[in-house]
N, C-alpha and C positions, 0 to 999 in steps of 0.2 A: 673356606672348607673342613670342616669338623674331620678331629680324629677322632683314630677307633676307640683312643681313651676315655676323651669328652664323651660320646656316643653312649659308653658303656656308664659313666659317671652322670648322666641327664635321666639315664634308664634308673640308675640306681635313688637318684634323687626323688626321680614318678613316683616309684615303686612307695619309697616312703611317706611321700606325704599322703600316697592313696591308703597304706597302712595307719598314719595317724589320725586321717579324718572316721575313721571305722571301727579302730581299735584302739591305738596306742600314741595319745597324744603327744607323746613327748618327744618321739620321734621328728616333730615337725621343725624343735630345733637343729636337731642333727643335722635335716635336709638343710637349712639357711644356713648353717655354718660350712654345710660342703659345698656346697653351690657357692659360695661366695670368696670358698677358697680357690678355684679353680675357672670361675670366670669372671672376668670385671664386677666389681660389687651392684654397682651401680643398675646392669644388667639383670644381675642375679635378682634385684628387687622386683624386677617387672617380669620375667620368666617365672617368678615363683609365685605372684601374684595371679596370673592363668593359670597354672597348676593348683593353687587353691582352691580354687574355684570350680575347678575341673571338679575336685575332692568335696567341695560343699556340694554338688550338686545331688553326688549321693549320700552325704551324710542328711541333710531335708528329707531327702526322699527316704529313709531310713526311718527317721524321726519326727516324721513332717504330726503328727498328732500331738505331739509331745514340746507346744510351746508355750509362753506365756507372755502373749502381746503389751501385759500392761506393765509386767518387770522391763521389756527391751525398751520400752518406751523410755522409760524413767530413768537410762543410763545414758540413753541416744544425745543427751548435751553434751554431757561432758567428755564422749567419747569423740565425738565432730570437732569438740574442741581439739583435744591432744591431736587427730588427726590432719587440723589448723596447723597448730606447731610443726609435725613434720615436714607438712609441705614446705614448711620455708625452713628447715632445716633443711631439706633435701635439696632445698634449690641454692642454699649459700653453701654446699661440701661437695668438696671434690672427693675421687675415688678411692683415695689413702684414706681417708679419716673416716669417710664412711663403711670402712671396711674394720677399721679397728672401733667403730661406736656397735658395729654391730656385733662384735666377739665382745666387747663390755657388755652388750643387751644378753647376749646368751650366755656369758657366766654370768650376770646377776637374777638372770632368768632357773637354774640351773641351784644358783643361793635360796631362791624364794620356793621351789619346790617342795621342803618339807612343808614350808608352813601350811599350804594349800592340802598338801596330804594329812599334816595333820589336824585343820579343819572337816577332813572329808571323812577323818576316821571315829568321827566323834568324842575324840580326846578333851577339846577346850568344846567350851560350850558358847559361843557367840551369842548376841541376841539376835531376832530375828530385821529387829526393826535397830539398824543402827545409826550413827553421827551420818550427815550430809555429806558431810565433809571428804568422810571416808569412801562411801563413794563414789564423789565427784573425784576423787582423787584417784583411786583404781582407774574407775572409767577411762579418766582425760590419760592415764600412762597409759593403758592398752589401747587408746587411737593413736598415740603416740610411738608407740612401738611397734604398732602393728604397720603403721606409714613405714617408718624408717625401716624395719629389719623384719616387716613379717611376721613379729612374736610378741602378739598380744595377748596369747593364752594362760598364762602365770595370774597376771594382776587380772582379766575375767572370769579366770577359776575361782579366785580367792573370793569377788562380789557375789557371784553366783554362790559359792557355798557360806558365806556368814547369809545369804539371803536365803539359807534354810531348804535348797529346791530339795525336789526326790531325786531319786537318781535319771528315774528316765526325764525327767523336767530338765535336772542340767545337762543331760545331753543334750535335747530337745532345742534349748535357750543357747546353749553353745552352738550349736551348727547355725541355728539361723543367725543369730548374733555376729556371726562372724562372716557368712555367704553375704550378709546388709553390708557390712563391712570393708568388704574385699570391694565387694559390685560401687560402692560410693568411691573406695579408692581408683579407681580404674581412670576415669577423665582427668585425676589431677595427676597419675603415672603418666599419659601419656598427653599432656601440656610439659612436663618436666622432661620429655623425650626420654626420658630410662625405658618406656617400651615404645617398640618400632619395630619397621615390614622386619628388620634385620633378625629379630627377635627370634623369627617364625624358625630360624634354623636351629634352634635350642629349642623348640618348646616339642617341632613332630618326632623326634625320639621319646618323648618324655611324657607325651599326654595316653601314651597309649599307658604306658606302666603305671601313673594313676589309676586308669581301671582296673589292672590287674591287681594293683596293692588295694583298693576298697576293696574287690572281693575276698583277696588271699586275707584282710582284715578281720572281715566277719565269718571268717574261719577260722581264722588262730585264737582268737579275744579267749574262749572257753577251754583252751588247751596249755597256754603259754603261763609257768611260774611269773604270776606278776613282780612278785619283789625281788626275784633277779634279774627280770626284763629289764624293770625301773632303772635301777642301779647303773645295770649295761646301758642301759640309753644314755642317762644322766653321766657319765663320766666319760661317755663318746662327745656328748654333746660341750663339757667343760674343756676338753684337750681340742676340740675343733675352734672353738672359741677362744681359747687360750693362744691359737695357733695364727688367728685372724688377728687380736690383741698385739702382737707379738713383731708380724711381719713388717 
């Protein structure tokens, strides 16, 4: 039986995921950290996957025409390799170790964020054709982090920014890549027992909140001071990640 406090937390997590999918991607890290602090880490991974797929459906509808399939195919191999590595890790790790791993991933991604931000700002001059080892490494890391902690956004963003995507292509490619990645992960999550019929009690109060969050995100994106919002989001994610790491 869910407590009122947990229902509220699930609603907040779902809402943040919805907003992250249509507006502020950094909120995804906060969602991962919050949920892993309130329910067992393994269950949180499965629950978040379904919530993310729900948000992905809205994102791909919004950016349906802005996708570069050739680019997506080029990164698919390394991503799948990383996902398989994540499956092996999940199969051999307990809840406590997974919780600490999620904490480490979140803290590292917060530290990586300024790199992606600098690339996006144009302050650096990455080449459109960068070495395959960089592309493959970023794809593998994104796949592994996505499988283990639903947090592959930062390395994938760096890959897309290095590829010199336009703004709309960046949004479209991001939406489609993670929709396909998350669908690909579902059979493994089920096989590992991380997602089960018992997960429904966590999903019922949170899925409607995802829908609400996507709608609010579309309205907020042009009204919020992005620099201030990013700082608050990253600080929140960092603190939540440290809590997981030290728990």
